[in-house]
Each structure stands twice: as C-alpha cells, then as structure tokens.
C-alpha positions as CSV (number, residue, x, y, z in Angstrom):
1,M,-102.1,100.3,-275.9
2,A,-99.8,102.2,-278.5
3,Y,-100.6,105.7,-275.5
4,V,-99.3,103.7,-272.6
5,V,-95.7,102.4,-274.6
6,A,-95.3,106.3,-275.4
7,A,-96.2,107.1,-271.7
8,L,-92.6,104.2,-270.7
9,F,-90.6,105.7,-273.9
10,F,-91.1,109.8,-272.5
11,L,-90.6,108.5,-269.0
12,R,-87.2,106.7,-270.1
13,F,-85.7,109.6,-271.5
14,W,-86.8,112.2,-268.7
15,Q,-85.0,109.8,-266.1
16,Q,-82.2,110.5,-268.6
17,T,-82.6,114.1,-268.7
18,R,-84.5,114.9,-266.3
19,D,-86.2,117.2,-268.7
20,R,-90.3,118.7,-267.1
21,L,-91.3,118.4,-270.7
22,F,-90.5,115.1,-271.4
23,L,-91.9,114.4,-267.8
24,I,-95.8,116.2,-268.5
25,F,-95.5,114.3,-272.1
26,A,-94.7,110.8,-270.2
27,L,-98.3,112.4,-267.9
28,A,-100.2,113.0,-270.4
29,F,-100.2,110.0,-273.6
30,F,-101.2,107.4,-270.2
31,V,-104.1,109.9,-269.3
32,L,-104.4,109.6,-273.1
33,G,-104.1,106.2,-272.6
34,V,-106.6,105.7,-269.6
35,Q,-108.9,107.6,-271.8
36,R,-108.8,105.0,-274.7
37,L,-109.5,102.1,-272.0
38,G,-111.8,103.8,-270.6
39,L,-113.7,104.5,-273.8
40,G,-113.5,101.2,-275.0
41,L,-114.6,100.0,-271.6
42,S,-118.0,102.5,-271.9
43,V,-121.2,101.0,-272.0
44,L,-122.4,104.3,-271.9
45,P,-124.2,106.2,-275.3
46,V,-122.5,108.2,-277.6
47,E,-124.1,111.8,-276.2
48,A,-123.4,110.7,-272.4
49,R,-119.5,109.8,-273.1
50,T,-118.8,113.9,-273.0
51,D,-116.8,113.0,-269.7
52,L,-114.2,111.1,-271.4
53,Y,-113.8,113.4,-274.0
54,L,-113.0,116.2,-271.6
55,V,-110.5,113.7,-270.1
56,R,-108.9,113.9,-273.4
57,L,-109.3,117.5,-273.9
58,F,-107.0,118.3,-270.5
59,A,-104.6,115.6,-272.4
60,F,-103.8,118.3,-274.7
61,L,-103.7,121.5,-272.6
62,M,-101.2,119.5,-270.9
63,I,-99.3,118.8,-273.6
64,L,-99.5,122.1,-275.2
65,L,-98.5,123.5,-271.5
66,A,-95.3,121.9,-272.2
67,I,-94.3,123.0,-274.9
68,V,-95.0,126.3,-274.6
69,D,-93.6,126.1,-271.0
70,K,-90.2,124.5,-272.6
71,N,-90.1,127.3,-275.7
72,R,-90.3,129.7,-272.6
73,T,-87.4,128.0,-270.1
74,S,-85.3,127.8,-273.3
75,S,-85.6,131.3,-275.1
76,S,-85.3,132.7,-271.4
77,K,-81.5,131.1,-270.8
78,G,-80.4,131.6,-274.6
C-alpha cells in the first residue's frame, strides 16, 4: 500500500512540474506495489517466485535510469 501512496505522491509532483523524473518514479513505485501484491497473493513456493523478483529488479532499474537521465539533462543545461 505504501508503494501506491508513494506513486501517487510522485504523480502529483509530475502533474505540477511535468518533470520526467517524477513520472518514472511514479511508474516504478506503482510497479513495486503491484509486485508486492502479487507476492502476497502468490501461493507458489519460494523457489518459483523468481519472476516476481525480476519485476522488482525492473522497477529499481527504472529508478536508476530516471536518476541518470535527470543528471544528464540537468548537466547539459548548465
């Protein structure tokens, strides 16, 4: 639930600023929320949950790429 709240938080900032960083953060936190929901509702054994953790890895890569993109674009402006 906290991941979805964080996603809504970043989505609100994206609506105010139209900064791509906030949009990607919102999407990543929404993906993390969906991953946690899937993990909680899963009846699979621990060994079979690898796909759910790959989704989590994808979300963290989205956050990392958003930060790199923000630093790249802000350094080229200044």
